[in-house]
Biopython code that builds the backbone (N, CA, C, O; Angstrom):
import numpy as np
from Bio.PDB.StructureBuilder import StructureBuilder

atoms = [
    (1, "MET", "N", (127.216, 128.674, 95.229)),
    (1, "MET", "CA", (127.024, 128.794, 96.325)),
    (1, "MET", "C", (125.859, 127.989, 96.867)),
    (1, "MET", "O", (124.734, 128.284, 96.463)),
    (2, "ASN", "N", (126.029, 126.868, 97.857)),
    (2, "ASN", "CA", (124.955, 126.679, 98.430)),
    (2, "ASN", "C", (124.166, 127.101, 99.647)),
    (2, "ASN", "O", (124.961, 127.204, 100.581)),
    (3, "ILE", "N", (122.921, 127.390, 100.031)),
    (3, "ILE", "CA", (122.149, 127.992, 101.314)),
    (3, "ILE", "C", (121.577, 126.814, 101.678)),
    (3, "ILE", "O", (121.746, 125.705, 101.172)),
    (4, "THR", "N", (120.905, 127.123, 102.569)),
    (4, "THR", "CA", (119.945, 126.434, 103.560)),
    (4, "THR", "C", (118.974, 126.439, 102.563)),
    (4, "THR", "O", (118.994, 127.426, 101.827)),
    (5, "PRO", "N", (117.902, 125.364, 102.295)),
    (5, "PRO", "CA", (116.774, 125.626, 101.113)),
    (5, "PRO", "C", (115.705, 126.350, 102.324)),
    (5, "PRO", "O", (115.712, 126.330, 103.555)),
    (6, "LYS", "N", (114.923, 126.904, 101.426)),
    (6, "LYS", "CA", (114.136, 127.919, 101.940)),
    (6, "LYS", "C", (112.905, 127.577, 100.635)),
    (6, "LYS", "O", (113.095, 127.466, 99.424)),
    (7, "LEU", "N", (111.751, 127.481, 101.349)),
    (7, "LEU", "CA", (110.461, 127.444, 100.689)),
    (7, "LEU", "C", (109.599, 128.153, 101.006)),
    (7, "LEU", "O", (109.142, 128.097, 102.148)),
    (8, "GLU", "N", (109.037, 129.201, 99.889)),
    (8, "GLU", "CA", (108.084, 129.996, 99.387)),
    (8, "GLU", "C", (106.960, 129.759, 98.937)),
    (8, "GLU", "O", (106.820, 129.051, 97.940)),
    (9, "ILE", "N", (106.084, 130.226, 99.493)),
    (9, "ILE", "CA", (104.705, 129.971, 99.498)),
    (9, "ILE", "C", (103.808, 131.279, 99.396)),
    (9, "ILE", "O", (103.467, 131.993, 100.339)),
    (10, "ASP", "N", (103.398, 131.494, 97.622)),
    (10, "ASP", "CA", (102.391, 132.197, 97.352)),
    (10, "ASP", "C", (101.032, 131.457, 97.445)),
    (10, "ASP", "O", (100.731, 130.608, 96.607)),
    (11, "LEU", "N", (100.083, 131.841, 98.640)),
    (11, "LEU", "CA", (98.563, 131.413, 98.642)),
    (11, "LEU", "C", (97.676, 131.966, 97.572)),
    (11, "LEU", "O", (96.669, 131.422, 97.119)),
    (12, "ASP", "N", (98.273, 133.320, 97.171)),
    (12, "ASP", "CA", (97.055, 133.909, 96.270)),
    (12, "ASP", "C", (97.290, 133.377, 94.872)),
    (12, "ASP", "O", (96.297, 133.135, 94.187)),
    (13, "ALA", "N", (98.593, 133.154, 94.339)),
    (13, "ALA", "CA", (99.010, 132.553, 93.276)),
    (13, "ALA", "C", (99.216, 130.608, 93.300)),
    (13, "ALA", "O", (99.742, 129.757, 92.581)),
    (14, "GLU", "N", (98.735, 130.636, 94.098)),
    (14, "GLU", "CA", (98.527, 128.884, 94.910)),
    (14, "GLU", "C", (99.483, 128.174, 93.978)),
    (14, "GLU", "O", (99.278, 127.351, 93.085)),
    (15, "ALA", "N", (100.908, 128.891, 94.579)),
    (15, "ALA", "CA", (102.170, 128.306, 93.923)),
    (15, "ALA", "C", (103.458, 128.328, 94.797)),
    (15, "ALA", "O", (103.635, 129.360, 95.444)),
    (16, "ALA", "N", (104.339, 127.383, 94.902)),
    (16, "ALA", "CA", (105.696, 127.298, 95.711)),
    (16, "ALA", "C", (106.825, 127.387, 94.887)),
    (16, "ALA", "O", (106.861, 127.194, 93.672)),
    (17, "TYR", "N", (107.906, 127.749, 95.767)),
    (17, "TYR", "CA", (108.983, 127.655, 95.081)),
    (17, "TYR", "C", (110.429, 127.351, 96.191)),
    (17, "TYR", "O", (110.730, 128.236, 96.993)),
    (18, "LEU", "N", (110.949, 126.518, 96.154)),
    (18, "LEU", "CA", (112.091, 125.760, 97.046)),
    (18, "LEU", "C", (113.237, 126.235, 96.404)),
    (18, "LEU", "O", (113.594, 125.737, 95.336)),
    (19, "ARG", "N", (113.830, 127.111, 96.917)),
    (19, "ARG", "CA", (115.192, 127.676, 96.515)),
    (19, "ARG", "C", (116.440, 126.931, 97.274)),
    (19, "ARG", "O", (116.630, 127.008, 98.488)),
    (20, "LEU", "N", (117.402, 126.066, 96.191)),
    (20, "LEU", "CA", (118.286, 125.149, 97.108)),
    (20, "LEU", "C", (119.670, 125.905, 96.667)),
    (20, "LEU", "O", (120.722, 125.462, 97.128)),
    (21, "SER", "N", (119.697, 126.943, 95.860)),
    (21, "SER", "CA", (121.362, 127.813, 95.780)),
    (21, "SER", "C", (121.006, 129.030, 95.419)),
    (21, "SER", "O", (119.903, 129.296, 94.940)),
    (22, "ASP", "N", (122.228, 130.130, 95.697)),
    (22, "ASP", "CA", (122.283, 131.296, 95.330)),
    (22, "ASP", "C", (122.878, 131.595, 94.007)),
    (22, "ASP", "O", (123.061, 132.740, 93.594)),
    (23, "ASN", "N", (123.215, 130.353, 93.268)),
    (23, "ASN", "CA", (123.535, 130.417, 91.746)),
    (23, "ASN", "C", (122.267, 131.409, 90.874)),
    (23, "ASN", "O", (121.144, 131.837, 91.144)),
    (24, "ARG", "N", (123.089, 131.451, 89.853)),
    (24, "ARG", "CA", (122.468, 132.248, 88.868)),
    (24, "ARG", "C", (121.755, 131.439, 88.111)),
    (24, "ARG", "O", (122.415, 130.493, 87.680)),
    (25, "VAL", "N", (120.387, 131.471, 87.716)),
    (25, "VAL", "CA", (119.790, 130.569, 86.932)),
    (25, "VAL", "C", (119.999, 130.728, 85.585)),
    (25, "VAL", "O", (119.889, 131.891, 85.198)),
    (26, "VAL", "N", (120.358, 129.629, 84.482)),
    (26, "VAL", "CA", (120.614, 129.993, 83.340)),
    (26, "VAL", "C", (119.758, 129.166, 82.485)),
    (26, "VAL", "O", (119.708, 129.434, 81.284)),
    (27, "SER", "N", (119.115, 128.245, 82.939)),
    (27, "SER", "CA", (117.910, 127.450, 82.234)),
    (27, "SER", "C", (116.893, 127.068, 83.394)),
    (27, "SER", "O", (116.941, 127.081, 84.624)),
    (28, "THR", "N", (115.810, 126.669, 82.290)),
    (28, "THR", "CA", (114.657, 126.469, 83.416)),
    (28, "THR", "C", (114.071, 125.336, 82.297)),
    (28, "THR", "O", (113.987, 125.426, 81.073)),
    (29, "ARG", "N", (113.714, 124.268, 83.189)),
    (29, "ARG", "CA", (113.201, 122.974, 82.276)),
    (29, "ARG", "C", (111.937, 122.431, 83.032)),
    (29, "ARG", "O", (111.837, 122.366, 84.257)),
    (30, "ASP", "N", (111.067, 122.082, 82.195)),
    (30, "ASP", "CA", (109.800, 121.644, 82.775)),
    (30, "ASP", "C", (110.066, 119.950, 83.007)),
    (30, "ASP", "O", (110.411, 119.137, 82.149)),
    (31, "VAL", "N", (109.807, 119.728, 84.354)),
    (31, "VAL", "CA", (109.420, 118.475, 84.938)),
    (31, "VAL", "C", (108.330, 117.997, 84.623)),
    (31, "VAL", "O", (108.409, 117.058, 83.831)),
    (32, "THR", "N", (107.166, 118.336, 84.998)),
    (32, "THR", "CA", (105.766, 118.167, 84.326)),
    (32, "THR", "C", (105.119, 119.622, 84.124)),
    (32, "THR", "O", (105.762, 120.637, 84.393)),
    (33, "ASP", "N", (104.194, 119.646, 83.779)),
    (33, "ASP", "CA", (103.245, 120.930, 83.193)),
    (33, "ASP", "C", (103.375, 121.849, 84.714)),
    (33, "ASP", "O", (103.771, 122.999, 84.525)),
    (34, "ALA", "N", (103.125, 121.527, 86.002)),
    (34, "ALA", "CA", (102.936, 122.305, 86.971)),
    (34, "ALA", "C", (104.362, 122.367, 87.750)),
    (34, "ALA", "O", (104.520, 123.102, 88.725)),
    (35, "VAL", "N", (105.467, 121.461, 87.191)),
    (35, "VAL", "CA", (106.959, 121.453, 88.285)),
    (35, "VAL", "C", (107.929, 122.126, 87.151)),
    (35, "VAL", "O", (108.009, 121.873, 85.949)),
    (36, "LEU", "N", (108.454, 122.827, 87.745)),
    (36, "LEU", "CA", (109.644, 123.441, 86.916)),
    (36, "LEU", "C", (110.889, 123.262, 87.625)),
    (36, "LEU", "O", (110.881, 123.332, 88.854)),
    (37, "VAL", "N", (112.044, 123.021, 86.941)),
    (37, "VAL", "CA", (113.446, 123.081, 87.767)),
    (37, "VAL", "C", (114.244, 124.244, 87.329)),
    (37, "VAL", "O", (114.444, 124.338, 86.118)),
    (38, "ASP", "N", (114.751, 125.178, 88.141)),
    (38, "ASP", "CA", (115.796, 126.271, 87.697)),
    (38, "ASP", "C", (116.971, 125.375, 87.659)),
    (38, "ASP", "O", (117.079, 124.356, 88.340)),
    (39, "LEU", "N", (118.009, 125.906, 86.659)),
    (39, "LEU", "CA", (119.512, 125.262, 86.844)),
    (39, "LEU", "C", (120.305, 126.086, 86.612)),
    (39, "LEU", "O", (119.872, 127.072, 86.017)),
    (40, "ASP", "N", (121.885, 126.058, 86.989)),
    (40, "ASP", "CA", (122.507, 127.242, 87.374)),
    (40, "ASP", "C", (123.886, 126.651, 85.502)),
    (40, "ASP", "O", (123.811, 125.609, 84.851)),
    (41, "GLU", "N", (124.634, 127.551, 85.344)),
    (41, "GLU", "CA", (125.395, 126.839, 84.771)),
    (41, "GLU", "C", (126.100, 125.536, 84.865)),
    (41, "GLU", "O", (126.877, 125.268, 83.950)),
    (42, "LEU", "N", (125.952, 124.718, 85.797)),
    (42, "LEU", "CA", (126.432, 123.569, 85.615)),
    (42, "LEU", "C", (125.630, 122.552, 86.321)),
    (42, "LEU", "O", (125.781, 121.760, 87.251)),
    (43, "ASN", "N", (124.280, 123.077, 85.093)),
    (43, "ASN", "CA", (123.200, 122.215, 85.635)),
    (43, "ASN", "C", (122.914, 121.905, 86.524)),
    (43, "ASN", "O", (121.985, 121.113, 86.359)),
    (44, "MET", "N", (123.235, 122.081, 87.968)),
    (44, "MET", "CA", (122.927, 121.872, 89.033)),
    (44, "MET", "C", (121.697, 122.538, 89.368)),
    (44, "MET", "O", (121.544, 123.593, 88.751)),
    (45, "VAL", "N", (120.871, 122.260, 90.084)),
    (45, "VAL", "CA", (119.490, 122.620, 90.737)),
    (45, "VAL", "C", (119.628, 123.807, 91.510)),
    (45, "VAL", "O", (120.299, 123.742, 92.539)),
    (46, "VAL", "N", (119.082, 124.909, 91.166)),
    (46, "VAL", "CA", (119.016, 126.312, 91.951)),
    (46, "VAL", "C", (117.775, 126.259, 92.575)),
    (46, "VAL", "O", (117.886, 126.669, 93.730)),
    (47, "GLY", "N", (116.356, 125.843, 92.230)),
    (47, "GLY", "CA", (115.311, 125.886, 92.411)),
    (47, "GLY", "C", (114.240, 125.152, 91.840)),
    (47, "GLY", "O", (114.265, 124.759, 90.673)),
    (48, "ILE", "N", (113.216, 124.936, 92.694)),
    (48, "ILE", "CA", (112.204, 124.045, 92.050)),
    (48, "ILE", "C", (110.755, 124.966, 91.974)),
    (48, "ILE", "O", (110.381, 125.566, 92.982)),
    (49, "GLU", "N", (110.125, 125.014, 90.945)),
    (49, "GLU", "CA", (109.020, 125.893, 91.270)),
    (49, "GLU", "C", (107.649, 124.789, 91.114)),
    (49, "GLU", "O", (107.661, 123.841, 90.330)),
    (50, "VAL", "N", (106.841, 125.023, 91.747)),
    (50, "VAL", "CA", (105.377, 124.460, 91.712)),
    (50, "VAL", "C", (104.573, 125.500, 91.328)),
    (50, "VAL", "O", (104.615, 126.554, 91.962)),
    (51, "LEU", "N", (103.685, 125.334, 90.175)),
    (51, "LEU", "CA", (102.915, 126.117, 89.639)),
    (51, "LEU", "C", (101.177, 125.850, 90.225)),
    (51, "LEU", "O", (100.235, 126.630, 90.086)),
    (52, "ASP", "N", (101.177, 124.608, 90.839)),
    (52, "ASP", "CA", (99.812, 124.222, 91.339)),
    (52, "ASP", "C", (99.822, 123.415, 92.529)),
    (52, "ASP", "O", (99.803, 122.188, 92.430)),
    (53, "LEU", "N", (99.845, 123.895, 93.456)),
    (53, "LEU", "CA", (99.828, 123.549, 95.081)),
    (53, "LEU", "C", (99.087, 122.033, 95.151)),
    (53, "LEU", "O", (99.250, 121.188, 96.032)),
    (54, "ASP", "N", (98.255, 121.949, 93.999)),
    (54, "ASP", "CA", (97.386, 120.485, 94.206)),
    (54, "ASP", "C", (98.081, 119.476, 93.179)),
    (54, "ASP", "O", (97.444, 118.485, 92.824)),
    (55, "THR", "N", (99.210, 119.673, 92.755)),
    (55, "THR", "CA", (99.833, 118.659, 91.563)),
    (55, "THR", "C", (100.422, 117.887, 92.425)),
    (55, "THR", "O", (100.545, 118.230, 93.600)),
    (56, "ALA", "N", (100.957, 116.505, 91.863)),
    (56, "ALA", "CA", (101.654, 115.512, 92.367)),
    (56, "ALA", "C", (103.459, 116.149, 91.926)),
    (56, "ALA", "O", (104.040, 116.120, 90.840)),
    (57, "VAL", "N", (103.774, 116.507, 92.844)),
    (57, "VAL", "CA", (105.047, 116.689, 92.653)),
    (57, "VAL", "C", (106.024, 115.303, 92.152)),
    (57, "VAL", "O", (105.704, 114.245, 92.693)),
    (58, "PRO", "N", (106.914, 115.264, 91.391)),
    (58, "PRO", "CA", (107.507, 113.976, 90.895)),
    (58, "PRO", "C", (108.802, 113.519, 91.576)),
    (58, "PRO", "O", (109.737, 113.264, 90.817)),
    (59, "PHE", "N", (109.012, 113.365, 93.005)),
    (59, "PHE", "CA", (109.753, 113.300, 93.818)),
    (59, "PHE", "C", (110.917, 112.617, 93.172)),
    (59, "PHE", "O", (112.088, 112.980, 93.290)),
    (60, "THR", "N", (110.439, 111.479, 92.401)),
    (60, "THR", "CA", (111.489, 110.539, 92.137)),
    (60, "THR", "C", (112.435, 111.078, 90.767)),
    (60, "THR", "O", (113.631, 110.927, 90.518)),
    (61, "ASP", "N", (111.304, 111.785, 89.994)),
    (61, "ASP", "CA", (112.076, 112.483, 88.504)),
    (61, "ASP", "C", (113.304, 113.517, 89.220)),
    (61, "ASP", "O", (114.490, 113.623, 88.910)),
    (62, "LEU", "N", (112.625, 114.122, 90.140)),
    (62, "LEU", "CA", (113.388, 115.252, 90.796)),
    (62, "LEU", "C", (115.030, 114.814, 91.356)),
    (62, "LEU", "O", (116.062, 115.453, 91.152)),
    (63, "ALA", "N", (114.860, 113.438, 92.162)),
    (63, "ALA", "CA", (116.060, 112.719, 92.372)),
    (63, "ALA", "C", (116.920, 112.201, 91.280)),
    (63, "ALA", "O", (118.099, 112.495, 91.081)),
    (64, "ASP", "N", (116.113, 111.326, 90.545)),
    (64, "ASP", "CA", (116.976, 110.634, 89.700)),
    (64, "ASP", "C", (117.450, 111.543, 88.383)),
    (64, "ASP", "O", (118.605, 111.526, 87.959)),
    (65, "GLN", "N", (116.629, 112.150, 87.942)),
    (65, "GLN", "CA", (117.055, 113.079, 86.673)),
    (65, "GLN", "C", (117.731, 114.453, 87.063)),
    (65, "GLN", "O", (118.329, 114.974, 86.121)),
    (66, "TYR", "N", (117.757, 115.079, 88.137)),
    (66, "TYR", "CA", (118.212, 116.209, 88.673)),
    (66, "TYR", "C", (119.101, 115.947, 89.961)),
    (66, "TYR", "O", (119.737, 116.888, 90.435)),
    (67, "HIS", "N", (119.153, 114.773, 90.496)),
    (67, "HIS", "CA", (120.351, 114.416, 91.678)),
    (67, "HIS", "C", (119.576, 115.556, 92.686)),
    (67, "HIS", "O", (120.348, 116.234, 93.364)),
    (68, "VAL", "N", (118.241, 115.803, 92.828)),
    (68, "VAL", "CA", (118.014, 116.978, 94.177)),
    (68, "VAL", "C", (117.799, 115.416, 95.334)),
    (68, "VAL", "O", (117.139, 114.417, 95.050)),
    (69, "HIS", "N", (118.636, 115.678, 96.711)),
    (69, "HIS", "CA", (118.400, 115.061, 97.513)),
    (69, "HIS", "C", (117.102, 114.946, 98.570)),
    (69, "HIS", "O", (116.547, 115.991, 98.909)),
    (70, "SER", "N", (116.758, 114.007, 98.945)),
    (70, "SER", "CA", (115.703, 113.777, 99.348)),
    (70, "SER", "C", (115.347, 114.680, 100.972)),
    (70, "SER", "O", (114.329, 114.658, 101.664)),
    (71, "ASP", "N", (116.531, 115.349, 101.143)),
    (71, "ASP", "CA", (116.171, 115.641, 102.501)),
    (71, "ASP", "C", (115.981, 117.191, 101.984)),
    (71, "ASP", "O", (115.313, 117.830, 102.796)),
    (72, "GLN", "N", (116.344, 117.865, 100.983)),
    (72, "GLN", "CA", (116.121, 118.935, 100.221)),
    (72, "GLN", "C", (114.946, 119.326, 99.787)),
    (72, "GLN", "O", (114.770, 120.480, 99.395)),
    (73, "MET", "N", (113.954, 118.379, 99.801)),
    (73, "MET", "CA", (112.702, 118.209, 98.777)),
    (73, "MET", "C", (111.801, 118.215, 100.220)),
    (73, "MET", "O", (110.662, 118.675, 100.138)),
    (74, "SER", "N", (112.162, 117.839, 101.221)),
    (74, "SER", "CA", (111.196, 117.365, 102.656)),
    (74, "SER", "C", (110.035, 118.452, 102.745)),
    (74, "SER", "O", (108.890, 118.080, 103.003)),
    (75, "ALA", "N", (110.362, 119.942, 102.507)),
    (75, "ALA", "CA", (109.255, 120.522, 102.732)),
    (75, "ALA", "C", (108.386, 120.627, 101.696)),
    (75, "ALA", "O", (107.259, 121.063, 101.932)),
    (76, "LEU", "N", (108.762, 120.239, 100.332)),
    (76, "LEU", "CA", (107.860, 120.142, 99.618)),
    (76, "LEU", "C", (106.667, 119.114, 99.939)),
    (76, "LEU", "O", (105.445, 119.237, 99.861)),
    (77, "ARG", "N", (107.623, 117.889, 100.391)),
    (77, "ARG", "CA", (106.691, 116.628, 100.923)),
    (77, "ARG", "C", (105.658, 116.880, 101.881)),
    (77, "ARG", "O", (104.584, 116.279, 101.918)),
    (78, "GLN", "N", (106.041, 117.832, 102.689)),
    (78, "GLN", "CA", (105.074, 118.020, 103.684)),
    (78, "GLN", "C", (104.337, 119.087, 103.303)),
    (78, "GLN", "O", (103.616, 119.451, 104.232)),
    (79, "LEU", "N", (104.231, 119.655, 102.458)),
    (79, "LEU", "CA", (102.864, 120.535, 101.687)),
    (79, "LEU", "C", (101.679, 119.624, 101.510)),
    (79, "LEU", "O", (100.550, 119.927, 101.896)),
    (80, "GLY", "N", (101.995, 118.454, 100.888)),
    (80, "GLY", "CA", (100.759, 117.723, 100.701)),
    (80, "GLY", "C", (99.808, 118.643, 100.104)),
    (80, "GLY", "O", (100.179, 119.508, 99.311)),
    (81, "ARG", "N", (98.373, 118.465, 100.518)),
    (81, "ARG", "CA", (97.138, 119.139, 99.706)),
    (81, "ARG", "C", (96.424, 119.924, 101.197)),
    (81, "ARG", "O", (95.253, 120.097, 101.534)),
    (82, "ALA", "N", (97.513, 120.216, 101.742)),
    (82, "ALA", "CA", (97.023, 121.450, 102.946)),
    (82, "ALA", "C", (97.985, 122.570, 102.864)),
    (82, "ALA", "O", (98.814, 122.538, 103.773)),
    (83, "PRO", "N", (98.111, 123.568, 102.016)),
    (83, "PRO", "CA", (99.391, 124.664, 102.336)),
    (83, "PRO", "C", (99.205, 125.219, 103.332)),
    (83, "PRO", "O", (100.173, 125.471, 104.049)),
    (84, "ARG", "N", (97.730, 125.651, 103.769)),
    (84, "ARG", "CA", (97.359, 126.671, 104.689)),
    (84, "ARG", "C", (97.880, 125.994, 105.936)),
    (84, "ARG", "O", (98.715, 126.368, 106.759)),
    (85, "THR", "N", (97.084, 124.784, 105.836)),
    (85, "THR", "CA", (97.641, 124.076, 107.059)),
    (85, "THR", "C", (99.050, 123.565, 107.488)),
    (85, "THR", "O", (99.227, 123.131, 108.627)),
    (86, "PHE", "N", (99.991, 123.617, 106.617)),
    (86, "PHE", "CA", (101.230, 123.619, 106.569)),
    (86, "PHE", "C", (101.985, 125.031, 106.947)),
    (86, "PHE", "O", (102.961, 125.217, 107.675)),
    (87, "VAL", "N", (101.307, 125.820, 106.307)),
    (87, "VAL", "CA", (101.986, 127.246, 106.666)),
    (87, "VAL", "C", (101.597, 127.568, 108.419)),
    (87, "VAL", "O", (102.450, 128.146, 109.093)),
    (88, "LEU", "N", (100.442, 127.203, 108.973)),
    (88, "LEU", "CA", (99.976, 127.351, 110.023)),
    (88, "LEU", "C", (100.912, 126.751, 111.176)),
    (88, "LEU", "O", (101.270, 127.247, 112.244)),
    (89, "ASN", "N", (101.187, 125.491, 110.577)),
    (89, "ASN", "CA", (102.165, 124.460, 111.540)),
    (89, "ASN", "C", (103.713, 125.229, 111.539)),
    (89, "ASN", "O", (104.582, 125.174, 112.410)),
    (90, "ALA", "N", (103.717, 125.870, 110.394)),
    (90, "ALA", "CA", (105.152, 126.365, 110.541)),
    (90, "ALA", "C", (105.436, 127.505, 111.545)),
    (90, "ALA", "O", (106.450, 127.783, 112.185)),
    (91, "HIS", "N", (104.079, 128.137, 111.468)),
    (91, "HIS", "CA", (104.159, 129.082, 112.356)),
    (91, "HIS", "C", (104.127, 129.108, 114.140)),
    (91, "HIS", "O", (104.531, 129.895, 114.997)),
    (92, "HIS", "N", (103.495, 127.942, 114.143)),
    (92, "HIS", "CA", (103.834, 127.370, 115.361)),
    (92, "HIS", "C", (105.054, 126.775, 115.761)),
    (92, "HIS", "O", (105.482, 126.970, 116.898)),
    (93, "GLN", "N", (105.699, 126.019, 114.887)),
    (93, "GLN", "CA", (106.797, 125.371, 114.990)),
    (93, "GLN", "C", (107.944, 126.191, 115.257)),
    (93, "GLN", "O", (108.928, 125.703, 115.812)),
    (94, "GLY", "N", (107.904, 127.335, 114.927)),
    (94, "GLY", "CA", (108.887, 128.444, 114.419)),
    (94, "GLY", "C", (109.864, 128.640, 113.067)),
    (94, "GLY", "O", (110.747, 129.474, 112.865)),
    (95, "THR", "N", (109.328, 127.464, 112.153)),
    (95, "THR", "CA", (109.898, 127.476, 111.116)),
    (95, "THR", "C", (109.654, 128.387, 109.838)),
    (95, "THR", "O", (110.275, 128.382, 108.775)),
    (96, "LEU", "N", (108.363, 129.326, 110.314)),
    (96, "LEU", "CA", (108.067, 130.089, 109.167)),
    (96, "LEU", "C", (109.160, 131.096, 109.473)),
    (96, "LEU", "O", (109.682, 131.048, 110.587)),
    (97, "LYS", "N", (109.615, 132.140, 108.459)),
    (97, "LYS", "CA", (110.567, 133.034, 108.348)),
    (97, "LYS", "C", (110.062, 134.373, 108.375)),
    (97, "LYS", "O", (110.098, 135.056, 109.399)),
    (98, "THR", "N", (109.588, 134.776, 107.274)),
    (98, "THR", "CA", (109.082, 135.876, 106.913)),
    (98, "THR", "C", (107.572, 135.457, 106.432)),
    (98, "THR", "O", (107.350, 134.419, 105.809)),
    (99, "GLN", "N", (106.592, 136.382, 106.795)),
    (99, "GLN", "CA", (105.075, 136.435, 105.725)),
    (99, "GLN", "C", (105.028, 137.880, 105.595)),
    (99, "GLN", "O", (105.566, 138.784, 106.235)),
    (100, "SER", "N", (104.019, 137.852, 104.311)),
    (100, "SER", "CA", (102.810, 139.129, 103.954)),
    (100, "SER", "C", (101.830, 138.630, 104.020)),
    (100, "SER", "O", (101.755, 137.544, 104.594)),
    (101, "GLN", "N", (100.631, 139.273, 103.419)),
    (101, "GLN", "CA", (99.183, 138.817, 103.436)),
    (101, "GLN", "C", (99.006, 137.025, 102.929)),
    (101, "GLN", "O", (98.251, 136.198, 103.439)),
    (102, "ASP", "N", (99.817, 136.856, 101.969)),
    (102, "ASP", "CA", (99.542, 135.468, 100.908)),
    (102, "ASP", "C", (100.752, 134.776, 100.649)),
    (102, "ASP", "O", (100.866, 133.693, 100.075)),
    (103, "ARG", "N", (102.027, 135.800, 101.322)),
    (103, "ARG", "CA", (103.491, 134.940, 100.855)),
    (103, "ARG", "C", (104.087, 134.655, 101.953)),
    (103, "ARG", "O", (104.116, 135.511, 102.837)),
    (104, "PHE", "N", (104.613, 133.568, 102.122)),
    (104, "PHE", "CA", (105.077, 132.925, 103.145)),
    (104, "PHE", "C", (106.492, 132.369, 102.714)),
    (104, "PHE", "O", (106.546, 131.825, 101.611)),
    (105, "GLU", "N", (107.757, 132.458, 103.550)),
    (105, "GLU", "CA", (109.057, 131.805, 103.119)),
    (105, "GLU", "C", (109.086, 131.064, 104.530)),
    (105, "GLU", "O", (108.401, 131.373, 105.505)),
    (106, "PHE", "N", (110.110, 129.918, 104.440)),
    (106, "PHE", "CA", (110.088, 128.973, 105.446)),
    (106, "PHE", "C", (111.735, 128.527, 105.573)),
    (106, "PHE", "O", (112.242, 128.347, 104.466)),
    (107, "CYS", "N", (112.557, 128.341, 106.605)),
    (107, "CYS", "CA", (113.714, 127.472, 106.306)),
    (107, "CYS", "C", (113.794, 126.505, 107.517)),
    (107, "CYS", "O", (114.673, 125.644, 107.563)),
]
sb = StructureBuilder()
sb.init_structure("model")
sb.init_model(0)
sb.init_chain("A")
sb.init_seg("    ")
for serial, (resi, resn, name, xyz) in enumerate(atoms, 1):
    if name == "N":
        sb.init_residue(resn, " ", resi, " ")
    sb.init_atom(name, np.array(xyz, "f"), 0.0, 1.0, " ", f" {name:<3s}", serial, name[0])
structure = sb.get_structure()
């Protein structure tokens, strides 16, 4: 089952997770040391985890090797090097869905 992509940011851990599907994760692959992809039983991407918000996300590799559509990665592209600014902008634009002290979810 596919869902609207959701981006979760944990500022305390300085990490992000882009959920692309509700499918069960059966394996995780390292794209880089700081970027992981979770795959379902058909090797379709369930989510993308960024373990360091300052890392360069390999968008081309995600698209070429894992067939992630560029539209699905748009939230990760917007993060850039200023996640706190992204959070504030999302709050003002109405795309911030939930938040706790240092954890945010966007849709």
